[in-house]
N, C-alpha and C positions, 0 to 999 in steps of 0.2 A: 536316183529315181526321183522324178518330180511329178506332182499331181497338178493337173490343170482342169479348169471347169468346162472347157470346150476346145474343139479343134481350132477355132478362130483364136483362142487364147494361146494355143501352142504356136500357131503361125506368127502371132505378134511377138512372142517371146523369142522365137528363132530369128526373127528379123532378117530373113533371107539365107540364113545358114542352113546347112543340111542337118536334118534331124535323124534320130534313131527310130526305134519302133515305138508305136503308141498303142495302148490297149485301154479299153474301158475299165473303170474302177471295179466293176463286177468281176472282170477277168483277173484283175490284180488280186482281188480277194480269193479267187479260186487258186491262183498260183501260190499265194501265201499259205493257204491251207494245205495244199499238196506238198509244198516244199518244207514247211515247218510244223505241220499239224501233229506229227508224232515225236517231235524233238524232246519232249519231257518224259517220254515213256522210258521206263527202266531198261527195256530191251533195245532202245534206239542204238543204231550204229551208223556211222557216216556211209552215205551212198557212194558208189563209184561214179565216174563221169558218165558212163553208159546209162546207169540207172537215173542219174539226174537228167540226161538228155531224154530218156523215156518219159519222164514227168512232163517236160516241155512239149514233147511230141503228143502225148496223150491229151494235153490241154489245147492242142491245135496251134501252139506257138512254134511255127516253123519258119524257115527262111534263114538267110545268112546271119541276121542279127541274133537269132536264137540258137545258133550252132555253138556248142561248147567246144573250145579249141582243144 
C-alpha cells in the first residue's frame, strides 16, 4: 500500500504502467478501522473470507480489485 498526495502524483509514479485501485486517505482510515478496529478485543476471532468480503462491500470497495479470491 502506498500513500500519495494527489492523483497527479499517482500518475507520475506509475509512469505509464497500469495501476491498481486508489482510494482517498479518508476511505483508507475507514477501511483500517473496519478491518482492525476490534483486533485487540479479548473476544476477537479471525473472520472468514466471506465476512472480510462483507467488510469491503459495506465500505463500497467493490470491483475486481476488491474481490477476495
